[in-house]
Each structure stands twice: as structure tokens, then as C-alpha cells.
Backbone as CSV, one residue per row, in Angstrom:
resi,resn,N_x,N_y,N_z,CA_x,CA_y,CA_z,C_x,C_y,C_z
1,MET,63.617,112.091,151.119,64.606,110.597,151.086,65.873,111.417,150.301
2,ALA,66.679,110.649,150.839,67.822,110.554,150.922,68.591,110.278,149.153
3,ALA,69.194,111.389,148.292,69.275,110.737,147.381,70.368,109.602,146.689
4,ALA,70.369,109.039,145.854,71.097,107.924,145.911,72.410,108.231,146.098
5,ALA,73.155,107.125,146.054,74.831,107.558,146.475,75.509,108.302,144.984
6,GLY,76.069,108.643,144.969,77.189,109.504,143.360,76.348,110.114,143.092
7,LEU,74.830,110.979,143.952,74.753,111.811,143.159,75.303,113.290,143.278
8,PHE,75.930,113.983,142.507,76.844,115.254,142.598,75.996,116.741,142.878
9,LEU,75.984,117.246,144.208,75.258,118.136,144.277,76.312,119.129,144.585
10,ALA,75.822,120.670,144.327,77.258,121.922,143.490,76.609,122.571,145.017
11,ALA,77.217,122.917,145.442,77.089,123.792,146.781,77.237,125.430,146.304
12,GLY,77.997,125.233,145.319,78.485,126.445,145.373,77.868,127.037,144.024
13,CYS,78.824,127.466,142.918,78.151,127.665,141.448,78.589,126.519,140.583
14,SER,78.101,126.880,139.600,77.834,125.932,138.966,79.220,124.858,138.348
15,SER,80.106,124.080,138.300,80.606,122.733,137.854,81.210,122.826,136.458
16,GLY,82.252,122.821,135.918,82.767,122.774,134.797,84.637,122.444,134.513
17,GLY,84.574,122.236,133.164,86.493,122.199,133.203,86.827,120.928,133.604
18,ASP,88.258,121.058,133.617,88.877,119.567,134.157,88.489,119.425,135.328
19,SER,87.982,117.864,135.331,87.685,116.986,136.165,88.788,116.047,137.090
20,GLY,90.191,116.180,136.482,90.803,115.420,137.108,91.295,116.167,138.368
21,PRO,92.275,115.207,139.272,93.165,115.320,140.459,93.891,117.174,139.843
22,GLY,93.997,117.729,141.354,94.983,119.289,141.364,95.680,119.420,142.395
23,GLU,95.538,120.735,143.047,95.881,121.361,144.076,95.723,122.376,144.179
24,ALA,95.440,122.687,145.456,94.818,123.562,145.756,95.569,124.973,146.426
25,ALA,95.704,126.508,146.897,96.218,126.419,147.367,96.975,126.445,148.744
26,GLY,97.916,126.519,149.044,99.183,126.025,150.056,99.383,124.537,149.705
27,GLY,98.499,124.106,148.378,99.800,122.816,148.159,99.019,121.657,148.443
28,VAL,97.349,122.147,149.184,96.515,120.686,149.482,96.246,120.165,148.342
29,ARG,96.489,119.048,148.262,95.833,117.927,147.010,94.343,118.070,146.940
30,VAL,93.755,117.824,145.827,92.308,117.740,145.769,92.030,116.589,144.803
31,VAL,90.472,115.933,144.657,90.504,114.957,144.174,89.805,115.236,142.870
32,GLU,89.525,116.406,142.810,89.494,117.224,141.524,89.368,118.762,141.606
33,LYS,90.419,118.587,140.338,90.833,120.801,140.101,90.069,121.508,140.105
34,GLY,90.033,122.491,141.195,89.257,123.756,141.533,88.028,123.294,142.285
35,LYS,88.312,121.689,143.270,86.810,121.443,143.429,87.252,121.241,145.303
36,LEU,86.284,121.177,145.929,86.935,120.738,147.235,85.625,119.526,147.611
37,THR,86.051,118.654,147.317,85.018,117.676,147.144,84.524,117.186,149.015
38,THR,82.627,117.261,149.270,83.037,116.840,150.307,81.057,115.833,150.578
39,CYS,81.924,114.425,151.092,81.176,113.582,150.982,80.119,113.808,152.119
40,THR,78.355,113.878,151.936,77.985,113.801,153.357,76.061,112.866,152.931
41,HIS,75.452,113.194,153.398,74.701,112.339,153.954,72.872,113.456,154.014
42,LEU,72.416,113.255,153.093,71.197,114.133,152.966,70.187,113.277,153.334
43,PRO,68.939,114.061,153.884,68.950,115.254,154.239,69.805,114.982,155.846
44,TYR,69.901,116.293,155.932,70.170,116.344,157.426,70.290,117.163,158.398
45,PRO,69.049,118.432,158.045,69.288,119.472,158.860,69.444,119.870,160.205
46,PRO,69.429,121.010,160.503,69.863,122.273,160.126,72.078,121.500,159.336
47,PHE,72.530,120.431,159.655,73.848,120.426,159.250,74.016,120.541,157.722
48,GLN,73.194,119.912,156.835,73.579,119.863,155.443,71.592,119.210,154.955
49,PHE,71.303,119.762,154.488,69.660,119.744,153.276,70.153,120.445,152.497
50,GLU,68.723,120.206,151.292,68.769,120.731,149.924,67.638,121.773,150.094
51,GLN,67.375,123.149,149.730,67.331,124.270,149.976,66.416,125.177,148.784
52,ASN,65.543,125.046,148.026,65.571,125.082,146.452,66.369,124.977,145.062
53,GLY,66.855,124.034,145.492,67.248,123.284,144.219,69.205,123.054,145.013
54,LYS,69.393,123.611,146.038,70.892,124.133,146.694,70.951,123.246,147.726
55,VAL,72.129,122.377,148.157,72.453,121.681,149.513,73.403,123.189,150.650
56,VAL,72.855,123.146,151.687,72.639,124.446,152.287,73.217,124.061,153.983
57,GLY,73.602,124.867,155.010,73.166,124.122,156.044,74.558,124.795,156.888
58,PHE,74.367,124.057,157.636,75.759,124.572,159.096,76.853,124.258,158.299
59,ASP,77.015,123.028,158.341,78.210,122.143,158.042,78.266,122.321,156.829
60,VAL,78.110,123.151,155.686,78.029,123.133,154.395,78.849,124.790,154.525
61,ALA,78.479,125.236,154.541,78.806,127.082,155.492,79.712,126.930,155.832
62,LEU,80.804,126.066,156.740,81.849,126.236,157.480,82.690,125.695,156.603
63,ILE,82.475,124.252,155.560,83.053,124.363,154.659,83.315,124.771,153.740
64,ASP,82.406,125.702,153.400,82.561,126.748,152.505,84.028,127.745,152.891
65,LEU,83.915,127.841,154.538,85.021,128.633,154.696,86.177,127.991,154.246
66,VAL,86.759,126.614,153.961,88.384,126.168,154.116,88.201,126.138,152.867
67,ALA,86.697,125.800,152.013,87.235,126.368,150.546,87.645,127.193,150.036
68,GLN,86.982,128.313,150.407,87.576,129.861,149.957,89.144,130.347,150.574
69,LYS,89.738,129.211,151.747,90.477,129.650,152.198,91.767,129.013,150.785
70,LEU,91.290,127.804,150.514,92.079,127.150,149.302,91.841,127.698,147.929
71,ASP,91.289,128.266,147.441,90.882,128.743,146.981,89.907,128.422,145.470
72,VAL,88.797,127.353,146.292,88.561,126.183,145.391,87.142,126.931,145.548
73,GLU,86.100,126.050,144.928,85.051,125.304,145.522,84.094,124.318,145.827
74,GLN,83.591,124.440,146.921,82.765,123.073,147.470,81.747,122.368,146.370
75,LYS,82.287,121.418,146.479,81.186,120.084,145.433,80.633,119.582,146.357
76,ILE,79.698,118.432,146.304,79.243,117.811,147.879,78.809,116.154,146.684
77,LEU,79.319,115.599,147.184,78.539,114.131,146.966,77.482,113.557,148.263
78,ASP,76.357,113.140,147.907,75.362,112.282,148.645,76.176,110.675,148.836
79,THR,76.208,110.646,150.127,76.864,109.347,150.707,75.687,108.183,151.471
80,PRO,76.017,106.682,150.954,75.532,106.529,152.629,76.106,106.816,153.689
81,PHE,75.698,107.054,154.994,75.965,106.854,156.066,77.115,106.336,156.649
82,GLU,77.016,105.246,156.597,77.409,104.490,157.132,78.994,104.063,156.388
83,ASN,79.119,104.532,155.090,81.050,104.808,154.950,81.780,106.285,155.176
84,PHE,80.539,106.212,156.249,82.191,107.631,156.699,82.753,107.004,158.412
85,LYS,82.035,105.400,159.039,82.313,104.868,159.586,83.813,104.215,159.242
86,THR,83.869,104.169,158.049,85.340,103.557,157.044,85.685,104.245,156.841
87,GLY,85.444,105.676,156.116,86.081,106.251,155.269,86.458,106.021,153.737
88,ALA,85.110,104.786,153.193,85.843,103.673,152.339,85.721,105.585,150.835
89,PHE,85.243,106.137,150.938,84.351,107.233,149.684,85.948,108.073,150.052
90,LEU,86.784,108.388,151.646,87.820,109.184,151.351,89.065,108.008,150.671
91,ASN,88.501,106.744,151.402,90.294,106.295,150.784,89.903,105.816,148.912
92,SER,89.290,105.453,148.706,88.869,105.454,146.833,88.953,106.827,146.263
93,GLY,89.525,108.415,147.159,89.624,109.092,146.502,88.695,110.315,145.965
94,GLN,87.069,109.668,145.554,86.171,110.128,145.758,85.782,111.539,146.160
95,CYS,86.255,111.466,147.728,86.034,113.122,148.107,87.322,112.914,149.387
96,ASP,87.326,114.272,149.258,88.520,115.014,149.599,88.173,115.246,151.877
97,LEU,87.189,114.682,152.219,86.964,115.155,153.036,85.329,114.873,153.492
98,ALA,84.775,114.522,154.662,83.362,114.152,154.762,82.936,114.985,156.130
99,ALA,81.584,115.625,155.882,81.071,116.804,156.566,79.674,115.723,156.815
100,ALA,79.560,115.776,158.215,77.705,115.092,157.634,76.865,115.125,159.785
101,GLY,77.737,115.715,160.348,77.412,116.224,161.573,77.728,114.886,162.226
102,MET,78.623,114.677,162.315,79.280,113.178,162.486,80.108,113.499,164.287
103,THR,79.804,112.831,164.801,80.562,112.002,166.451,81.541,111.856,166.476
104,ILE,82.852,112.569,166.859,84.210,112.595,166.601,84.313,111.217,167.904
105,THR,84.316,109.718,167.140,84.748,108.532,168.480,86.297,107.913,168.251
106,ASP,85.895,107.333,168.530,87.515,106.465,168.823,87.599,105.382,167.696
107,GLU,86.711,104.681,168.043,85.612,103.404,166.941,86.563,104.457,164.977
108,ARG,85.814,105.763,164.627,85.993,105.673,163.843,87.419,106.679,163.669
109,LYS,88.223,107.320,164.545,89.172,107.704,164.515,89.912,106.169,163.920
110,LYS,89.739,105.057,164.210,90.418,104.251,163.343,90.638,103.778,162.291
111,ASN,89.665,104.390,161.322,90.103,103.966,160.144,89.752,106.146,159.603
112,VAL,90.046,107.577,160.243,89.570,108.903,159.613,90.685,109.728,160.468
113,ASP,91.355,110.465,160.274,91.729,111.692,161.059,90.198,112.835,161.373
114,PHE,90.348,112.965,162.369,89.726,114.571,162.874,89.539,115.694,162.607
115,SER,88.906,116.770,162.548,89.383,117.542,162.189,89.132,118.181,163.632
116,VAL,89.080,119.315,164.201,88.998,119.909,165.717,87.643,119.722,165.968
117,PRO,87.569,119.654,166.948,85.572,119.313,166.946,85.156,121.308,166.560
118,TYR,84.191,120.818,166.059,83.203,122.150,165.119,82.020,122.145,166.553
119,PHE,81.611,121.575,166.820,80.381,121.216,167.581,80.123,120.509,168.681
120,ASP,79.139,120.712,169.906,79.411,119.783,170.806,77.549,119.858,170.567
121,ALA,77.314,118.293,170.664,75.973,117.931,170.464,75.357,117.196,171.812
122,THR,73.910,116.855,171.654,73.531,116.281,172.802,72.650,115.078,171.555
123,GLN,71.749,114.415,172.555,71.178,113.564,171.622,69.344,114.037,172.950
124,ALA,68.207,114.243,171.650,67.545,114.351,172.655,66.137,113.260,172.310
125,LEU,65.336,112.973,173.148,64.145,111.774,172.790,62.806,112.918,172.162
126,LEU,62.641,112.864,171.017,61.214,113.045,170.322,59.827,112.175,169.896
127,ALA,58.599,112.530,170.861,57.541,111.553,171.123,56.391,111.814,170.222
128,THR,55.248,111.138,170.055,54.248,111.851,169.777,53.792,112.148,170.644
129,LYS,52.490,113.097,171.094,51.676,113.488,172.348,50.783,112.487,172.877
130,LYS,50.550,111.536,171.595,49.392,110.471,171.882,49.888,109.217,172.960
131,SER,51.322,109.910,172.858,51.942,107.575,173.402,52.188,108.523,174.850
132,GLY,52.122,109.600,175.648,52.306,110.394,176.715,54.057,109.841,177.331
133,ILE,54.780,109.698,176.281,56.200,109.941,177.002,57.189,110.447,177.169
134,THR,57.595,110.760,178.156,58.982,112.002,177.933,59.742,111.266,178.305
135,SER,60.336,110.082,178.279,61.507,109.945,179.172,61.718,108.947,178.353
136,LEU,63.092,108.095,178.324,63.601,106.079,177.562,62.659,105.842,178.595
137,ALA,62.579,105.909,179.850,61.602,105.147,180.732,60.634,105.128,180.683
138,ASP,60.202,105.749,180.068,58.708,105.753,179.620,58.749,104.650,178.244
139,VAL,59.361,105.187,177.818,59.392,104.340,176.467,59.366,102.227,176.882
140,LYS,60.017,102.204,178.332,60.239,100.841,178.153,59.197,100.919,178.953
141,ALA,58.980,101.372,180.196,57.935,100.809,180.858,56.023,100.550,180.168
142,LYS,56.031,101.568,179.083,55.059,101.659,178.651,54.860,100.629,177.474
143,ALA,56.144,99.677,176.858,56.436,98.725,175.985,56.083,99.672,174.299
144,LYS,56.652,100.849,174.709,56.412,101.742,173.260,57.696,100.995,172.118
145,LYS,57.577,101.353,171.243,57.917,101.737,170.015,59.875,102.667,169.846
146,LEU,60.615,102.185,169.953,61.893,103.608,169.748,62.206,103.332,168.392
147,GLY,62.389,104.629,167.690,63.318,104.498,166.530,64.507,105.112,166.449
148,ALA,65.365,105.493,165.783,67.013,106.071,165.398,67.511,106.050,164.044
149,GLN,68.013,107.023,163.724,68.938,106.962,162.435,69.755,105.894,162.325
150,ALA,70.180,104.866,161.709,70.763,103.649,161.144,72.402,104.671,161.156
151,GLU,73.339,103.784,162.137,74.781,103.501,162.154,74.758,105.472,162.332
152,THR,74.297,105.868,163.546,74.500,106.915,164.525,74.407,106.607,165.606
153,THR,75.137,107.806,166.416,75.477,107.729,167.545,74.523,107.640,168.754
154,GLY,73.167,108.190,168.211,71.781,107.808,168.670,71.480,106.903,168.630
155,GLU,71.423,105.447,167.730,71.481,104.553,167.216,72.146,103.786,168.285
156,SER,73.383,104.190,168.780,73.895,103.713,169.695,73.885,103.398,170.971
157,TYR,73.199,104.512,171.425,73.388,105.051,172.476,71.702,104.248,173.261
158,ALA,71.166,104.371,172.042,69.955,103.967,172.699,69.554,102.662,172.485
159,LYS,70.561,101.245,171.570,71.566,100.172,171.846,71.629,100.155,173.176
160,ALA,72.852,101.006,173.970,73.467,100.506,175.255,72.880,100.995,176.073
161,GLN,71.400,101.441,175.731,70.561,101.101,177.407,69.373,100.499,177.174
162,GLY,69.891,99.395,176.179,68.996,98.373,176.373,67.578,97.769,175.751
163,PHE,67.765,98.736,174.683,66.533,99.218,173.542,67.298,98.286,172.164
164,ASP,66.652,97.558,171.435,66.138,97.445,170.247,65.540,98.017,169.261
165,PRO,66.303,99.272,168.821,65.423,100.054,168.415,65.463,100.068,166.478
166,VAL,63.773,100.766,166.117,64.054,100.443,164.625,64.651,101.685,164.021
167,ALA,65.440,101.202,163.143,66.307,101.477,162.467,66.046,102.524,161.044
168,PHE,66.213,103.477,160.672,65.705,104.450,159.700,66.881,104.995,158.548
169,GLU,66.943,104.568,157.974,67.940,105.251,156.534,68.209,106.790,156.709
170,SER,67.234,107.999,157.072,67.565,109.290,156.684,66.908,109.773,158.159
171,SER,67.551,110.943,158.416,66.333,111.675,159.203,65.280,111.626,158.664
172,ASP,65.322,112.097,157.684,63.575,111.949,157.022,62.609,111.129,157.142
173,ALA,63.107,109.627,156.747,62.831,108.719,157.523,62.653,108.516,158.739
174,VAL,63.012,108.970,159.715,63.158,108.555,161.175,61.503,109.268,161.404
175,LEU,61.569,110.722,160.576,60.325,111.718,161.213,58.847,110.917,160.666
176,ASN,59.543,110.175,159.608,58.303,109.502,158.861,58.346,108.422,159.887
177,GLY,58.821,107.616,159.828,58.362,107.142,160.869,57.935,107.662,162.203
178,LEU,57.598,108.217,162.769,57.130,108.904,163.663,55.959,109.225,163.430
179,ARG,55.646,109.888,162.782,54.160,110.835,162.220,53.236,109.121,161.910
180,THR,53.910,108.499,160.575,53.179,107.101,160.439,52.897,106.263,161.468
181,GLY,53.283,106.415,162.504,53.060,104.917,163.283,54.253,104.191,163.562
182,GLN,55.196,104.182,162.718,56.017,102.945,162.840,56.763,102.583,164.503
183,VAL,57.528,104.053,165.119,57.286,104.212,166.125,56.800,105.252,166.647
184,ASP,56.820,104.938,168.300,56.044,105.855,169.011,57.626,107.024,169.577
185,ALA,58.207,106.667,169.385,59.804,107.745,170.324,60.647,107.627,169.541
186,VAL,61.770,108.568,169.135,62.924,108.312,168.535,63.859,109.266,169.653
187,VAL,65.580,108.651,169.023,66.020,109.439,169.889,67.262,109.657,168.792
188,ILE,67.480,111.733,168.544,67.980,111.454,167.623,69.083,113.155,168.020
189,ASP,69.746,113.411,167.168,70.549,114.811,167.533,69.771,115.889,167.962
190,TYR,69.828,116.094,168.735,69.073,117.487,169.683,68.804,118.366,168.420
191,PRO,69.789,119.044,167.650,69.923,120.480,166.658,68.576,119.839,165.320
192,VAL,68.206,118.359,165.571,68.254,117.987,164.241,66.251,117.819,164.415
193,VAL,66.091,117.905,166.038,64.852,118.119,166.881,64.336,119.395,167.072
194,GLN,65.318,119.868,167.281,64.880,121.575,166.903,64.633,122.447,165.912
195,GLY,65.314,121.546,164.580,64.651,122.074,163.391,62.868,121.488,163.134
196,TRP,62.693,120.555,163.455,61.155,119.995,162.974,60.505,120.592,164.369
197,LEU,60.770,120.953,165.126,59.547,121.381,166.012,59.239,122.991,165.750
198,LYS,60.320,123.399,164.511,60.020,125.515,164.554,59.118,124.491,163.088
199,ASP,58.346,123.481,162.390,57.323,123.439,162.264,56.042,123.138,162.853
200,PRO,54.869,124.070,162.628,53.876,124.445,163.032,53.571,122.790,163.843
201,ALA,52.726,122.057,162.108,52.622,120.971,162.682,53.370,119.871,163.564
202,ASN,54.633,119.858,163.213,55.008,118.979,163.532,54.696,119.594,165.690
203,ALA,55.020,120.598,165.651,55.258,120.463,166.892,53.719,120.504,167.607
204,SER,52.635,120.711,166.715,50.911,120.167,167.191,51.137,118.846,167.975
205,GLU,52.091,117.940,167.065,51.684,116.552,166.676,53.030,115.698,168.111
206,PHE,54.202,116.406,168.291,55.086,115.895,168.531,55.566,116.661,170.032
207,VAL,56.367,116.039,171.194,56.805,116.384,172.367,58.008,116.012,172.494
208,LEU,58.766,117.471,172.757,60.329,117.104,172.811,60.040,116.732,174.718
209,GLY,60.908,115.142,174.629,60.966,114.750,175.719,62.633,115.029,176.379
210,GLN,63.419,114.054,177.052,64.562,114.393,177.880,65.806,114.298,176.949
211,ASN,66.277,115.373,177.184,67.425,116.042,176.322,68.870,115.112,177.039
212,ILE,69.685,114.388,176.020,70.431,113.690,176.960,71.760,113.979,176.257
213,GLU,72.631,113.982,177.485,73.973,114.423,177.297,74.638,113.275,177.321
214,THR,75.876,113.449,176.328,76.596,112.664,175.938,77.367,112.709,175.861
215,GLY,78.351,114.064,175.730,79.694,114.585,175.878,79.835,114.253,173.858
216,GLU,78.848,114.321,173.704,79.430,113.806,172.008,79.795,115.679,171.278
217,LYS,81.034,115.645,170.310,81.360,116.678,169.307,81.489,116.077,168.053
218,TYR,81.877,117.208,167.587,81.466,116.511,165.989,82.684,117.300,165.497
219,GLY,82.887,116.694,164.461,84.106,116.390,163.128,84.156,116.169,161.927
220,PHE,84.721,117.217,161.074,84.715,116.261,159.949,85.918,115.835,159.871
221,SER,85.936,114.510,158.887,87.279,114.163,158.375,87.825,113.699,157.099
222,VAL,89.291,113.784,157.082,89.532,112.878,155.808,90.333,111.753,156.285
223,LYS,90.950,111.988,155.073,91.757,110.603,154.683,92.950,110.097,155.828
224,LYS,93.071,109.118,156.493,94.063,109.009,157.063,95.602,109.382,156.336
225,GLY,96.475,110.506,156.883,97.057,110.744,156.454,97.340,112.596,155.978
226,ASN,95.837,112.434,155.389,95.882,113.873,155.203,96.309,114.809,155.836
227,THR,97.367,115.503,156.428,97.674,116.679,157.130,97.275,117.664,156.478
228,ALA,97.571,118.159,155.270,97.531,119.287,154.752,96.543,120.373,154.597
229,LEU,95.766,119.121,153.735,93.971,118.920,154.126,93.292,119.908,155.502
230,LEU,93.961,117.897,156.800,93.353,118.907,157.923,93.892,119.778,158.539
231,ALA,94.952,120.736,158.603,95.039,121.644,159.066,94.499,122.909,158.453
232,ALA,94.263,122.966,157.082,93.550,123.822,156.458,92.033,123.977,157.049
233,ILE,91.572,122.809,156.934,90.109,122.772,158.113,90.067,123.082,159.186
234,ASP,91.161,122.636,160.316,91.496,123.543,161.555,91.527,124.836,161.560
235,LYS,92.378,124.893,160.805,92.406,126.854,160.488,91.309,127.423,160.176
236,ALA,90.500,127.169,159.341,89.646,127.263,158.869,88.584,128.028,160.068
237,VAL,87.982,126.536,160.954,87.117,126.566,162.593,87.748,127.120,163.261
238,THR,88.917,127.425,163.676,89.482,127.974,164.671,89.251,129.495,164.205
239,ASP,89.680,130.258,162.964,89.518,131.404,162.716,88.161,131.745,162.549
240,ALA,87.628,131.198,162.695,85.405,131.739,162.812,85.293,132.176,163.855
241,LYS,85.492,130.870,165.005,85.501,131.033,166.357,86.117,132.169,166.896
242,ALA,87.272,132.404,166.014,88.146,133.659,166.653,87.481,135.209,166.030
243,ASP,87.089,135.253,164.598,86.973,136.244,164.129,85.211,136.999,164.675
244,GLY,84.476,135.948,164.897,82.739,136.089,164.982,81.910,135.003,163.957
245,THR,82.943,134.696,162.889,81.972,133.845,161.980,81.542,133.237,162.339
246,TYR,82.127,132.257,163.370,80.919,131.072,163.529,80.070,131.154,164.000
247,LYS,79.671,132.696,164.877,78.858,132.308,165.817,77.450,133.161,164.735
248,LYS,77.904,133.648,163.785,77.626,134.069,162.643,76.395,132.945,162.042
249,ILE,77.268,132.312,161.690,76.984,130.968,160.875,76.433,129.907,161.949
250,TYR,76.330,129.838,163.571,75.713,128.764,164.026,74.061,129.687,164.536
251,GLU,74.415,130.989,164.749,72.968,131.505,164.594,71.549,131.708,163.448
252,GLN,72.555,131.488,162.431,71.580,131.213,161.298,70.976,129.796,161.073
253,TRP,71.991,129.335,161.157,71.545,127.930,160.810,70.733,127.168,161.968
254,ILE,71.441,127.279,163.567,70.957,126.537,164.628,69.738,127.496,165.149
255,GLY,70.587,128.883,165.739,69.673,129.110,166.558,71.161,130.094,167.790
256,PRO,70.787,130.918,169.123,71.450,131.290,169.571,72.712,129.974,169.831
257,LEU,73.910,130.908,169.916,75.589,130.043,170.334,75.408,130.010,171.849
258,PRO,75.258,129.118,172.264,75.299,128.881,174.160,76.348,129.494,174.630
259,GLN,76.231,130.086,175.701,78.110,130.775,176.296,78.669,129.694,176.534
260,ALA,78.775,128.732,176.819,79.893,127.636,176.783,81.087,127.474,175.376
261,THR,79.651,127.939,174.212,80.532,127.610,173.038,81.687,129.033,172.458
262,SER,82.710,128.452,171.823,83.532,129.785,171.637,84.249,129.866,170.202
């Protein structure tokens, strides 16, 4: 289950020393000296999750590149996902940026500034094998229960298609809801489903239904007007795509890099 808001989780080495605001390389202001504090919502594999007591994943690895360029260490703060839509933890000065497998939307742009897109995303339908569901049309025709993670674009998509999905607080809760029969199928980001189906127990119980192309792109977000940090994030992502580092990170945490991704 997701950790409570306010829990600090070190993504790198152990922290210590002055905990007040500071300045990173290039004059970038940070909320804690020597740290780049990242708001996220755990767990959301393969983007961010705990493994052997450490927070790891695709997003974590990319923001580590930003931290390295700024000559600081990434520090992760687990927060409720709804705060990413409002930018609350950025505006209050608790975090420097948010990295949470978050889709760039016009609505969210009203409250935060987004980096260049770093991931092309799609939604997917995952259902129990016994349900016989392979599409959203099946869910409707069979009058089955659909689930999604609360406050996500998956939930928004399901509602836009005329469903009233059961909302779960975290991706772990989504999977548990499917496993315990609270719902018969769920709509969630395809890479998350990919990760789940790598587990033989899940693969034997669930089936991947339709892949839903929504044209979504993920971005990292910063407080409105924080141009210095935004430029540093953009440069780290762009450089990683150019020098092959992005491809290496993608293949480590997600799988083969699609041809269209550069």
C-alpha cells in the first residue's frame, strides 16, 4: 500500500547535514541544501516503487540524472496523487519537482509547469480470465464492474466512455481489487500492466485486453515559473535521449524501446 504523506524515502545515499533551502549547480534553488526533493506517489511500478528498502524505477533513474547535473542527491517524498494536479506540494515548498508517471494535460498545466515529454503512454484493460472480458465493450455488455486508480487519466478515460469506475487509491490497491473480485477489469497505464504480468501468478489469473491509444505523454512538473529547474530537467532528458542513456534506463525498467521513441 502507498506510504503515508510526509514519509521521506532516500533514493540515493543517506541524508544529513543542513536541512534548509540551498542552491544547486547553475544557480538552481532547491528546498533542501544538497538535495533535489521529488514528490511522487508510491507504489507505481515500473516508474517508482520500493525494492529492498530503496525507491527505484524509471522516473527515479531519470531524475537521478538531473540531480547529478545539479551536483545534489535526489530525495523522495511520498504524497497523495491528487496533489500533483494542484501543485500543492510544489507551491508549499516541500518539493522541488514531481515525478509520478504523470500525463501532461491542459488542466494540469494551469497549476504546474511541465518538462519536455519523457514517455509516450497508453492505457490498457486488464481483466480476470474467468470474466471473459477482452474490451470495454465487453465490460458494458456483460454488466461487469470496472476499476481504475483515483485521480488518474485512466479513471478519466473510463468516465469519458460512460463508466462509473470503482476508484482505488494506489496501483497496488487496483491490482488487489481485481484479485479479490471487487472489480472484474481495470483500466490503467500499459507499462504497469506489463509489470504485473511478468509475475507468473498474475499471468495465470489475469488477461490483457485491449490496448487503448490515448496519445498521452508523461512529464515531470515544477512550480509555476521555476524556469531554472525546468531547464535543467529538460536538458537532462534531452541529453539522455541523445547519448543512449535513456535507452539503457528504458530497457532496464520497462523493456525494449519502441522504434518511434528517440
